[in-house]
C-alpha positions as CSV (number, residue, x, y, z in Angstrom):
1,M,16.6,-21.5,-4.7
2,S,13.7,-21.6,-7.1
3,E,15.8,-23.4,-9.6
4,E,16.9,-25.8,-6.9
5,R,13.3,-26.5,-6.0
6,R,12.3,-27.0,-9.6
7,A,15.2,-29.4,-10.2
8,L,14.3,-31.3,-7.0
9,R,10.7,-31.7,-8.1
10,E,11.5,-32.7,-11.7
11,S,14.1,-35.2,-10.7
12,H,11.9,-37.0,-8.3
13,V,8.5,-36.9,-10.0
14,G,6.4,-39.8,-8.6
15,S,8.8,-40.4,-5.7
16,E,7.1,-40.8,-2.3
17,S,10.2,-40.1,-0.2
18,A,9.5,-38.3,3.0
19,E,13.0,-36.9,2.9
20,L,12.4,-35.3,-0.5
21,A,9.0,-34.0,0.6
22,E,10.7,-32.3,3.6
23,Q,13.4,-30.8,1.4
24,G,10.7,-29.4,-0.8
25,R,8.8,-28.0,2.1
26,A,12.0,-26.4,3.5
27,L,12.8,-24.8,0.2
28,D,9.2,-23.5,-0.1
29,E,9.4,-22.0,3.3
30,R,12.8,-20.4,2.6
31,I,11.6,-18.9,-0.7
32,A,8.5,-17.5,1.0
33,A,10.6,-16.0,3.7
34,L,12.9,-14.4,1.1
35,W,9.9,-12.9,-0.8
36,A,8.5,-11.5,2.5
37,E,11.9,-10.0,3.2
38,L,12.0,-8.4,-0.3
39,R,8.5,-7.0,0.1
40,A,9.4,-5.5,3.5
41,A,12.6,-4.0,2.0
42,K,10.7,-2.4,-0.9
43,A,8.1,-1.0,1.5
44,Q,10.8,0.5,3.6
45,V,12.5,2.1,0.6
46,R,9.2,3.5,-0.6
47,F,7.5,4.5,2.7
48,G,10.3,4.7,5.3
49,P,11.0,2.6,8.4
50,R,8.1,0.6,9.8
51,E,8.1,2.6,13.0
52,S,7.5,5.8,11.2
53,I,4.7,4.2,9.1
54,V,3.0,3.0,12.3
55,R,3.4,6.3,14.0
56,R,1.8,8.2,11.0
57,A,-1.0,5.7,10.9
58,R,-1.8,6.1,14.6
59,T,-1.7,9.9,14.3
60,E,-4.0,9.8,11.3
61,E,-6.4,7.4,13.1
62,R,-6.4,9.7,16.2
63,L,-7.2,12.7,14.0
64,N,-10.0,10.9,12.2
65,R,-11.4,9.7,15.5
66,D,-11.2,13.1,17.2
67,F,-12.2,15.3,14.2
68,P,-16.0,14.6,14.4
69,K,-16.0,15.5,18.1
70,R,-14.4,18.9,17.4
71,S,-16.7,19.8,14.6
72,A,-19.8,18.8,16.5
73,A,-18.9,21.1,19.5
């Protein structure tokens, strides 16, 4: 897709076609979505499913919030 986007831009340099601009925007959006998908997949491989990450973060947040209360008592 990146090569397709590059070729589209190179072949129509200086062109003011709305259709070409829309094709370029669509390719940009698709490439951004694919990168986001890749980052999410890498995070899942490294840290586990999103639900477990959120669960651990909430538990840690709760412990951090409650710990000062316990130590002051």
